Residue frames relative to the residue before (quaternion, step in Angstrom):
aa qw qx qy qz dx dy dz
X 1.0000 0.0000 0.0000 0.0000 0.00 0.00 0.00
X 0.7603 0.3270 -0.1895 0.5283 3.60 1.02 -0.72
X 0.0339 -0.7678 0.6394 0.0227 3.54 -1.13 0.72
X 0.2305 0.7674 -0.5611 0.2075 3.58 -0.40 1.20
X 0.0399 -0.8473 0.5294 -0.0114 3.57 0.40 1.26
X 0.8020 0.0673 -0.0254 0.5930 3.56 1.14 -0.53
X 0.6410 -0.5203 0.3938 0.4041 3.52 -1.28 0.38
X 0.3708 -0.7559 0.4875 0.2311 3.61 -0.63 1.05
X 0.4374 -0.6481 0.5514 0.2909 3.53 -1.27 0.49
X 0.0477 0.8023 -0.5865 0.1006 3.56 -0.48 1.25
X 0.4284 -0.7078 0.4996 0.2568 3.56 -0.73 1.06
X 0.4774 -0.6456 0.5142 0.3015 3.54 -1.13 0.69
X 0.1419 0.7895 -0.5762 0.1568 3.58 -0.48 1.20
X 0.1085 -0.8468 0.5173 0.0596 3.60 0.39 1.18
X 0.5909 0.5751 -0.3759 0.4228 3.60 1.11 -0.57
X 0.6617 0.4936 -0.2957 0.4807 3.58 0.97 -0.86
X 0.6645 0.4981 -0.3089 0.4636 3.56 0.88 -0.92
X 0.6557 0.5212 -0.3106 0.4494 3.58 0.97 -0.86
X 0.6376 0.5329 -0.3348 0.4443 3.57 0.98 -0.81
X 0.7518 0.4023 -0.2339 0.4672 3.59 0.74 -0.98
X 0.6579 0.4729 -0.3224 0.4895 3.58 1.23 -0.24
X 0.4823 0.6791 -0.4439 0.3304 3.59 1.21 -0.21
X 0.5908 -0.5975 0.4114 0.3530 3.54 -1.10 0.73
X 0.6335 0.5396 -0.3415 0.4368 3.59 0.98 -0.79
X 0.6675 0.4916 -0.3085 0.4666 3.60 0.90 -0.85
X 0.6992 0.4876 -0.2946 0.4319 3.56 0.78 -0.99
X 0.7040 0.4372 -0.2693 0.4906 3.59 0.92 -0.85
X 0.6643 0.5398 -0.3133 0.4113 3.57 0.88 -0.93
X 0.6800 0.4742 -0.2935 0.4760 3.57 0.82 -0.97
X 0.6590 0.5216 -0.3138 0.4419 3.56 0.97 -0.83
X 0.7195 0.4579 -0.2669 0.4488 3.60 0.77 -1.00
X 0.7497 0.4140 -0.2290 0.4628 3.59 0.89 -0.90
X 0.8420 0.1895 -0.0403 0.5035 3.55 0.81 -1.02
X 0.5230 -0.6613 0.4094 0.3486 3.57 1.21 0.29
X 0.7072 -0.4340 0.2513 0.4984 3.57 1.22 0.42
X 0.5278 0.6159 -0.4145 0.4127 3.60 1.22 -0.32
X 0.2075 -0.8108 0.5428 0.0705 3.56 -1.06 0.78
X 0.6382 0.4695 -0.3908 0.4686 3.56 0.68 1.09
X 0.6079 -0.5634 0.4178 0.3721 3.57 -1.29 0.28
X 0.4143 -0.6871 0.5404 0.2533 3.52 -1.31 0.41
X 0.3913 -0.7153 0.5381 0.2136 3.55 -1.25 0.54
X 0.0682 -0.7799 0.6222 0.0055 3.56 -0.96 0.99
X 0.4679 -0.6872 0.4798 0.2804 3.57 -0.84 0.96
X 0.7969 0.0845 -0.0113 0.5980 3.57 1.05 -0.82
X 0.5765 -0.5688 0.4481 0.3785 3.57 -1.19 0.49
X 0.0698 0.7815 -0.6154 0.0751 3.54 -1.07 0.79
X 0.4158 -0.6919 0.5294 0.2609 3.54 -1.14 0.65
X 0.6917 0.3798 -0.2659 0.5537 3.61 1.28 -0.11
X 0.1066 -0.8718 0.4766 0.0379 3.60 0.10 1.27
X 0.5425 0.6498 -0.3819 0.3709 3.58 1.27 0.00
X 0.5631 -0.1695 -0.8074 -0.0477 1.54 -2.21 1.21
X 0.5206 -0.6677 0.4386 0.3012 3.54 -0.93 0.93
X 0.6004 0.5942 -0.3577 0.3981 3.57 1.06 -0.73
X 0.6364 0.5275 -0.3353 0.4519 3.57 0.99 -0.76
X 0.6592 0.4963 -0.3061 0.4749 3.60 1.01 -0.80
X 0.6274 0.5349 -0.3372 0.4545 3.61 1.02 -0.74
X 0.6725 0.4742 -0.2962 0.4848 3.58 0.93 -0.89
X 0.6088 0.5526 -0.3564 0.4439 3.61 1.07 -0.67
X 0.6425 0.4947 -0.3304 0.4830 3.60 1.01 -0.74
X 0.6395 0.5143 -0.3269 0.4687 3.59 1.02 -0.71
X 0.5958 0.5357 -0.3532 0.4830 3.59 1.16 -0.57
X 0.6287 0.5210 -0.3306 0.4733 3.58 1.04 -0.75
X 0.6162 0.5394 -0.3343 0.4665 3.56 1.07 -0.73
X 0.6599 0.4995 -0.3069 0.4700 3.58 0.91 -0.90
X 0.6455 0.5135 -0.3201 0.4659 3.58 1.00 -0.82
X 0.6436 0.5215 -0.3209 0.4592 3.59 1.06 -0.73
X 0.6467 0.5002 -0.3188 0.4795 3.59 1.01 -0.75
X 0.0704 -0.8566 0.5071 0.0638 3.56 1.11 -0.78
X 0.3932 0.7044 -0.4813 0.3429 3.56 0.84 1.07
X 0.5221 -0.6569 0.4416 0.3176 3.61 -1.09 0.60
X 0.6534 -0.4748 0.3891 0.4429 3.60 -1.23 0.28
X 0.7442 0.3606 -0.2948 0.4787 3.52 -1.03 0.86
X 0.4624 0.6802 -0.4525 0.3448 3.58 1.25 -0.16
X 0.3553 -0.7269 0.5577 0.1854 3.55 -1.13 0.80
X 0.0292 0.8348 -0.5432 0.0849 3.59 -0.39 1.22
X 0.3366 -0.7138 0.5810 0.1990 3.53 -1.30 0.49
X 0.2064 -0.7209 0.6505 0.1206 3.55 -0.98 0.97
X 0.1360 -0.8391 0.5257 0.0323 3.56 -0.11 1.34
X 0.7802 0.0707 -0.1198 0.6098 3.53 0.25 1.38
X 0.0313 0.8928 -0.4474 0.0411 3.53 0.78 1.14
X 0.3210 -0.7460 0.5305 0.2431 3.62 1.13 -0.31
X 0.7924 -0.2810 0.2177 0.4957 3.58 -0.89 -0.92
X 0.6597 -0.6020 0.2760 0.3552 3.57 1.22 0.44
X 0.4303 0.7379 -0.4569 0.2481 3.61 1.19 -0.08
X 0.6566 0.5002 -0.3269 0.4601 3.61 0.93 -0.82
X 0.6518 0.5179 -0.3169 0.4545 3.59 0.88 -0.91
X 0.6543 0.5154 -0.3153 0.4548 3.58 0.94 -0.87
X 0.6617 0.5048 -0.3139 0.4568 3.59 0.92 -0.88
X 0.6950 0.4685 -0.2902 0.4617 3.60 0.84 -0.90
X 0.6518 0.5050 -0.3186 0.4676 3.57 1.07 -0.67
X 0.7277 0.4507 -0.2549 0.4498 3.59 0.84 -0.96
X 0.7534 0.3956 -0.2214 0.4763 3.61 0.91 -0.86
X 0.8062 0.2937 -0.1264 0.4977 3.58 0.97 -0.82
X 0.4781 -0.7250 0.4019 0.2903 3.56 1.28 0.03
X 0.3655 0.7334 -0.5005 0.2794 3.60 1.17 0.42
X 0.3118 -0.6582 0.6369 0.2528 3.52 -1.33 0.43
X 0.1273 -0.8486 0.5136 -0.0014 3.55 -0.47 1.23
X 0.1889 -0.6890 0.6867 0.1346 3.51 -1.10 0.89
X 0.0898 -0.8126 0.5759 0.0051 3.59 -0.43 1.22
X 0.0009 0.8182 -0.5732 0.0454 3.58 -0.68 1.10
X 0.0751 0.7624 -0.6408 0.0499 3.53 -1.25 0.59
X 0.3680 -0.7339 0.5268 0.2199 3.58 -1.26 0.32
X 0.6153 0.5338 -0.3446 0.4666 3.59 1.28 -0.07
X 0.4465 -0.7492 0.4192 0.2522 3.55 -0.47 1.22
X 0.6953 0.4588 -0.3169 0.4534 3.63 0.83 -0.81
X 0.5486 0.5608 -0.4059 0.4689 3.62 1.19 -0.32
X 0.6826 0.4989 -0.2892 0.4490 3.55 0.85 -0.98
X 0.6325 0.5297 -0.3361 0.4543 3.59 1.00 -0.76
X 0.6807 0.4666 -0.2877 0.4859 3.59 0.94 -0.87
X 0.6300 0.5314 -0.3363 0.4557 3.59 1.00 -0.79
X 0.6234 0.5436 -0.3398 0.4476 3.57 0.99 -0.78
X 0.6686 0.4810 -0.3000 0.4813 3.58 0.94 -0.87
X 0.6710 0.5078 -0.3097 0.4427 3.59 0.90 -0.89
X 0.6514 0.5094 -0.3173 0.4642 3.59 0.97 -0.82
X 0.6374 0.5195 -0.3236 0.4682 3.57 0.98 -0.82
X 0.6889 0.4860 -0.2792 0.4597 3.58 0.93 -0.93
X 0.5840 0.6146 -0.3722 0.3777 3.61 1.16 -0.50
X 0.3747 -0.7518 0.4685 0.2736 3.57 1.16 -0.51
X 0.3917 0.7207 -0.4819 0.3083 3.60 1.24 0.25
X 0.6257 -0.5151 0.4090 0.4195 3.60 -1.17 0.44
X 0.6571 -0.5947 0.2988 0.3540 3.53 -0.98 0.94
X 0.7870 0.3492 -0.1814 0.4751 3.61 0.85 -0.88
X 0.4489 0.7050 -0.4645 0.2928 3.62 1.17 0.12
X 0.7561 0.1493 -0.1216 0.6255 3.57 1.17 -0.57
X 0.1356 -0.7691 0.6222 0.0540 3.55 -0.78 1.09
X 0.1385 -0.8170 0.5594 0.0219 3.56 -0.63 1.17
X 0.1682 0.7908 -0.5759 0.1210 3.56 -0.85 0.91
X 0.4835 -0.6123 0.5308 0.3310 3.54 -1.30 0.35
X 0.2482 0.7491 -0.5723 0.2228 3.54 -0.60 1.17
X 0.3596 -0.7116 0.5711 0.1953 3.53 -1.17 0.77
X 0.4174 -0.7367 0.4624 0.2632 3.61 -0.68 0.98
X 0.5198 0.5802 -0.4335 0.4530 3.58 1.28 0.13
X 0.7764 0.2671 -0.1107 0.5600 3.60 1.21 -0.47
X 0.1139 0.8260 -0.5346 0.1378 3.57 0.20 1.32
X 0.2840 0.8113 -0.4845 0.1626 3.58 1.26 0.20
X 0.6588 0.5358 -0.3223 0.4185 3.61 0.98 -0.78
X 0.5842 0.5704 -0.3821 0.4329 3.61 1.23 -0.22
X 0.4839 -0.6730 0.4334 0.3536 3.58 1.22 -0.30
X 0.5323 -0.6158 0.4886 0.3143 3.53 -1.37 -0.07
X 0.8519 0.0301 -0.0631 0.5191 3.56 -0.96 0.96
X 0.3881 0.7329 -0.4648 0.3104 3.55 0.83 1.06
X 0.7378 0.4109 -0.2059 0.4944 3.61 1.23 -0.37
X 0.4066 -0.6998 0.5375 0.2367 3.54 -1.21 0.65
X 0.8131 0.0097 0.0317 0.5812 3.58 1.11 -0.63
X 0.0900 -0.7542 0.6475 0.0616 3.54 -1.29 0.50
X 0.0144 0.8078 -0.5893 0.0037 3.56 -0.99 0.77
X 0.1439 -0.7163 0.6675 0.1437 3.48 -1.39 0.39
X 0.1457 -0.7641 0.6237 0.0765 3.54 -1.04 0.82
X 0.8026 -0.2609 0.0940 0.5281 3.52 0.12 1.42
X 0.5411 0.6047 -0.4132 0.4132 3.57 1.05 0.80
X 0.5418 0.6187 -0.4065 0.3980 3.61 1.19 -0.39
X 0.5322 0.6337 -0.3968 0.3971 3.61 1.21 -0.46
X 0.6742 0.5146 -0.2922 0.4419 3.59 1.14 -0.59
X 0.4633 0.7022 -0.4446 0.3075 3.60 1.23 -0.19
X 0.3054 -0.7410 0.5692 0.1835 3.56 -0.95 0.89
X 0.7618 0.1352 -0.0928 0.6267 3.58 1.27 -0.40
X 0.1457 -0.8501 0.4978 0.0913 3.61 0.38 1.19
X 0.6011 0.5568 -0.3696 0.4382 3.60 1.07 -0.62
X 0.6571 0.4973 -0.3088 0.4749 3.59 0.98 -0.83
X 0.6237 0.5383 -0.3405 0.4531 3.59 1.02 -0.75
X 0.6916 0.4680 -0.2866 0.4695 3.60 0.85 -0.94
X 0.6029 0.5372 -0.3583 0.4685 3.59 1.07 -0.62
X 0.6539 0.5019 -0.3040 0.4776 3.57 1.04 -0.78
X 0.6134 0.5346 -0.3407 0.4711 3.57 1.05 -0.75
X 0.6660 0.5095 -0.3089 0.4488 3.57 0.87 -0.97
X 0.6589 0.5187 -0.3052 0.4512 3.57 0.92 -0.91
X 0.7166 0.4707 -0.2608 0.4438 3.60 0.92 -0.88
X 0.6390 0.5433 -0.3319 0.4317 3.61 1.15 -0.48
X 0.4722 -0.6203 0.5451 0.3084 3.52 -1.22 0.59
X 0.6233 -0.4962 0.4180 0.4365 3.61 -1.19 0.30
X 0.7738 0.2656 -0.2317 0.5263 3.57 -0.79 1.03
X 0.4655 0.6923 -0.4321 0.3424 3.58 1.30 -0.05
X 0.3562 -0.7587 0.5242 0.1509 3.52 -1.21 0.63
X 0.1285 -0.7488 0.6429 0.0970 3.54 -1.19 0.67
X 0.0577 -0.7779 0.6255 0.0159 3.57 -1.06 0.81
X 0.0651 -0.7867 0.6139 -0.0083 3.54 -0.77 1.12
X 0.0927 -0.7642 0.6366 0.0459 3.59 -0.65 1.10
X 0.2086 0.8008 -0.5010 0.2533 3.53 -0.02 1.39
X 0.4819 -0.6568 0.4991 0.2955 3.59 -1.31 -0.16
X 0.0241 -0.7374 0.6634 0.1246 3.50 -1.30 0.36
X 0.1580 -0.7993 0.5771 0.0560 3.58 -1.20 0.31
X 0.1517 -0.7729 0.6089 0.0941 3.52 -1.27 0.38
X 0.0147 -0.7813 0.6221 -0.0484 3.51 -0.47 1.28
X 0.0879 -0.7863 0.6100 0.0427 3.58 -1.12 0.63
X 0.7153 -0.4251 0.3236 0.4505 3.55 -1.30 -0.02
X 0.6753 0.4864 -0.2911 0.4718 3.57 1.22 -0.48
X 0.4800 0.6759 -0.4418 0.3429 3.62 1.24 -0.14
X 0.5790 -0.5912 0.4190 0.3737 3.61 -1.03 0.69
X 0.5095 -0.6751 0.4367 0.3065 3.57 -0.81 0.97
X 0.6044 0.5595 -0.3578 0.4400 3.59 1.05 -0.69
X 0.6586 0.5053 -0.3045 0.4671 3.57 1.01 -0.82
X 0.6437 0.5178 -0.3137 0.4680 3.57 0.97 -0.85
X 0.6729 0.4940 -0.2945 0.4652 3.58 0.91 -0.92
X 0.6421 0.5284 -0.3228 0.4521 3.59 0.98 -0.82
X 0.6658 0.4996 -0.3110 0.4587 3.58 0.93 -0.89
X 0.6393 0.5213 -0.3330 0.4567 3.59 0.95 -0.79
X 0.6732 0.4968 -0.2968 0.4603 3.55 0.95 -0.89
X 0.6382 0.5217 -0.3216 0.4659 3.58 0.99 -0.85
X 0.6656 0.5062 -0.3085 0.4534 3.59 0.87 -0.92
X 0.6705 0.5019 -0.2968 0.4587 3.57 1.01 -0.82
X 0.7584 0.4092 -0.2307 0.4519 3.57 0.61 -1.13
X 0.7255 0.4061 -0.2431 0.4997 3.60 1.02 -0.74
X 0.4475 -0.7368 0.4245 0.2768 3.58 1.28 0.37
X 0.4210 0.6952 -0.4685 0.3463 3.57 0.74 1.10
X 0.0133 -0.8508 0.5253 0.0064 3.62 0.58 1.06
X 0.6317 0.5268 -0.3546 0.4447 3.60 1.03 -0.65
X 0.6005 0.5663 -0.3643 0.4313 3.59 1.09 -0.58
X 0.6252 0.5383 -0.3453 0.4473 3.58 1.11 -0.56
X 0.7093 0.4337 -0.2449 0.4988 3.61 1.27 -0.36
X 0.6089 0.6420 -0.3303 0.3285 3.56 1.20 -0.48
X 0.0757 0.7839 -0.6025 0.1296 3.53 0.41 1.27
X 0.6835 -0.4800 0.3276 0.4417 3.63 -1.12 0.40
X 0.7898 0.2919 -0.2431 0.4816 3.55 -0.87 1.02
X 0.5493 0.6431 -0.3991 0.3542 3.59 1.16 -0.44
X 0.6616 0.5066 -0.3255 0.4469 3.61 0.84 -0.89
X 0.6409 0.5240 -0.3255 0.4569 3.59 0.93 -0.85
X 0.6640 0.5002 -0.3029 0.4661 3.57 0.93 -0.88
X 0.6475 0.5247 -0.3207 0.4502 3.57 0.93 -0.88
X 0.6734 0.4962 -0.2990 0.4593 3.58 0.91 -0.92
X 0.6765 0.4820 -0.3017 0.4679 3.57 0.89 -0.86
X 0.6312 0.5234 -0.3321 0.4661 3.59 1.04 -0.72
X 0.6577 0.5009 -0.3010 0.4753 3.60 1.15 -0.62
X 0.6351 -0.5548 0.3214 0.4307 3.59 1.27 -0.20
X 0.5157 0.6567 -0.4182 0.3577 3.59 1.25 -0.14
X 0.2068 -0.7570 0.6076 0.1226 3.55 -1.24 0.51
X 0.8055 0.3109 -0.2097 0.4589 3.54 -1.39 0.04
X 0.1472 0.8011 -0.5596 0.1529 3.58 0.81 0.99
X 0.0375 -0.7865 0.6160 -0.0238 3.56 -0.79 1.09
X 0.1156 -0.7947 0.5952 0.0301 3.58 -0.88 0.99
X 0.0789 -0.7807 0.6199 0.0100 3.56 -0.76 1.12
X 0.2854 -0.7705 0.5539 0.1346 3.55 -0.89 1.00
X 0.0674 -0.8158 0.5743 -0.0126 3.56 -0.52 1.25
X 0.2439 0.8172 -0.4974 0.1593 3.58 1.23 0.37
X 0.6849 0.4839 -0.2956 0.4575 3.59 0.85 -0.91
X 0.6663 0.5419 -0.2946 0.4190 3.56 1.14 -0.67
X 0.6949 0.4297 -0.2939 0.4960 3.60 1.22 -0.13
X 0.3929 0.7605 -0.4573 0.2412 3.60 1.26 -0.09
X 0.6320 0.5313 -0.3772 0.4194 3.67 0.83 -0.73
X 0.6865 0.4663 -0.2942 0.4740 3.59 1.02 -0.73
X 0.6550 0.4917 -0.3312 0.4685 3.61 0.94 -0.76
X 0.6160 0.5326 -0.3452 0.4666 3.59 1.09 -0.64
X 0.6279 0.5298 -0.3287 0.4658 3.59 1.00 -0.81
X 0.6536 0.5090 -0.3154 0.4628 3.59 0.90 -0.91
X 0.6361 0.5319 -0.3267 0.4536 3.57 1.00 -0.81
X 0.6627 0.5096 -0.3090 0.4535 3.59 0.86 -0.94
X 0.6923 0.4769 -0.2746 0.4668 3.56 0.97 -0.88
X 0.7593 0.4388 -0.2060 0.4342 3.58 1.02 -0.80
X 0.5564 0.6777 -0.4024 0.2630 3.59 1.04 -0.65
X 0.6770 0.4758 -0.3180 0.4627 3.64 0.86 -0.81
X 0.6599 0.4702 -0.3269 0.4864 3.65 0.84 -0.83
X 0.6168 0.5651 -0.3434 0.4269 3.58 1.03 -0.77
X 0.6518 0.5159 -0.3228 0.4526 3.60 0.92 -0.85
X 0.6523 0.4959 -0.3082 0.4833 3.58 1.02 -0.78
X 0.6481 0.5247 -0.3085 0.4577 3.57 0.94 -0.94
X 0.6709 0.4988 -0.2963 0.4620 3.58 0.93 -0.91
X 0.6153 0.5700 -0.3426 0.4234 3.57 1.03 -0.81
X 0.7749 0.3316 -0.1635 0.5126 3.57 0.99 -0.87
X 0.4893 -0.7018 0.4151 0.3094 3.61 1.24 0.19
X 0.4294 0.7293 -0.4270 0.3184 3.57 1.09 0.72
X 0.2455 0.8235 -0.4912 0.1423 3.60 1.23 0.30
X 0.6299 0.5657 -0.3392 0.4101 3.59 0.95 -0.84
X 0.7199 0.4474 -0.2488 0.4686 3.58 1.04 -0.70
X 0.7602 0.2514 -0.1525 0.5793 3.59 1.25 -0.24
X 0.0701 0.8686 -0.4881 0.0492 3.53 0.93 0.97
X 0.6139 0.5395 -0.3650 0.4459 3.62 1.07 -0.53
X 0.6040 0.5329 -0.3482 0.4796 3.57 1.13 -0.60
X 0.6278 0.5183 -0.3217 0.4834 3.57 1.02 -0.83
X 0.6742 0.4945 -0.2932 0.4637 3.57 0.91 -0.92
X 0.6175 0.5658 -0.3433 0.4252 3.57 1.04 -0.74
X 0.6786 0.4432 -0.2738 0.5178 3.56 1.13 -0.66
X 0.7042 0.5019 -0.2814 0.4160 3.58 0.81 -1.02
X 0.6408 0.5404 -0.3506 0.4177 3.61 0.96 -0.75
X 0.6948 0.4380 -0.2867 0.4931 3.59 1.02 -0.70
X 0.6446 0.5195 -0.3224 0.4589 3.58 0.92 -0.84
X 0.7926 0.3321 -0.1499 0.4889 3.55 0.91 -0.92
X 0.2482 0.8341 -0.4726 0.1388 3.57 1.23 0.41
X 0.6592 0.5016 -0.3338 0.4500 3.62 1.09 -0.44
X 0.6636 0.5062 -0.3038 0.4594 3.58 1.29 -0.15
X 0.7846 0.2302 -0.1435 0.5575 3.60 1.19 -0.23
X 0.2505 -0.7726 0.5713 0.1182 3.55 -1.24 0.50
X 0.3043 -0.6986 0.6128 0.2092 3.52 -1.28 0.56
X 0.0716 -0.8572 0.5079 -0.0457 3.56 -0.44 1.27
X 0.2019 -0.6981 0.6684 0.1587 3.49 -1.31 0.57
X 0.0486 -0.8234 0.5635 -0.0458 3.56 -0.37 1.30
X 0.0072 -0.8085 0.5879 -0.0250 3.57 -0.73 1.05
X 0.0280 0.7791 -0.6254 0.0329 3.54 -1.21 0.58
X 0.3202 -0.7523 0.5576 0.1433 3.54 -1.29 0.46
X 0.4128 -0.6654 0.5597 0.2713 3.54 -1.13 0.70
X 0.5734 -0.6124 0.4203 0.3458 3.55 -0.95 0.89
X 0.5634 0.5753 -0.4511 0.3849 3.56 -0.91 0.97
X 0.6950 -0.4548 0.3483 0.4346 3.53 -1.33 -0.01
X 0.6347 -0.5424 0.4001 0.3779 3.56 -1.28 0.42
X 0.5685 -0.6152 0.4337 0.3319 3.54 -1.22 0.53
X 0.0150 -0.7348 0.6779 0.0166 3.51 -1.08 0.89
X 0.2987 -0.7898 0.5125 0.1560 3.55 -0.49 1.22
X 0.3563 -0.7351 0.5391 0.2051 3.56 -0.71 1.09
X 0.5318 -0.6660 0.4235 0.3070 3.55 -0.95 0.89
X 0.7304 0.4333 -0.2467 0.4668 3.59 1.08 -0.60
X 0.4002 0.7136 -0.4861 0.3071 3.60 1.23 0.25
């Protein structure tokens, strides 16, 4: 399950490490989402968003549909967290997954989750690796690469996409499930301030740049073609509404005492629902120039 022949090159990013090591992040993700770190997909709006697990797996199904690769395809989970997405794609769609992350406690939990899944030993390979530095994966070795709300953490998104392009085979697919937003001089100042604080404390520098059209331009500049953007903003409203209901009272107390920096997920839980008309949840796909992927049976 593990492959670590040499010490990986990992950028020093104390802000990212601090965010995922914070007590609020570790407890919050665990209690609400079972450790998963992405939004769930709902076909229709509902005031009863449960069970959350079903919505989380539905979003992962959308990810698989966006990749549109055959069973046996070799894919990279670029920021695997505790491994739930990799496990779902491997078990339901038959992908061989290289799962990477830079947060040690994520990797420890992912290792346990992968073992408990009962999947064949080599179907998911787990390692500590920074998606800014994929050189050890080689050139043209992967059929697909995806991020599930992790590209926001990139400090150099252009370099990340260049690495994705290099690692993909001709015809390979990339899928980014991420956010963009549009603020203007007329946007509420509270919303603007909240987004800046969230981007800073939650270590999301790419989110501060992701205005409409930016992802498409970045992908095309990296060499990708056939960029398709699907807007799933309406499909996550039941979950963002739930977060708002759970967070609003703590948020008022936190704001009163100026403690937003220490409870940034609570701030985000309120801001994402309040500011839903200013930002979008997107599924972005693109293809590397070349023929379509045909998975060899002996790979």
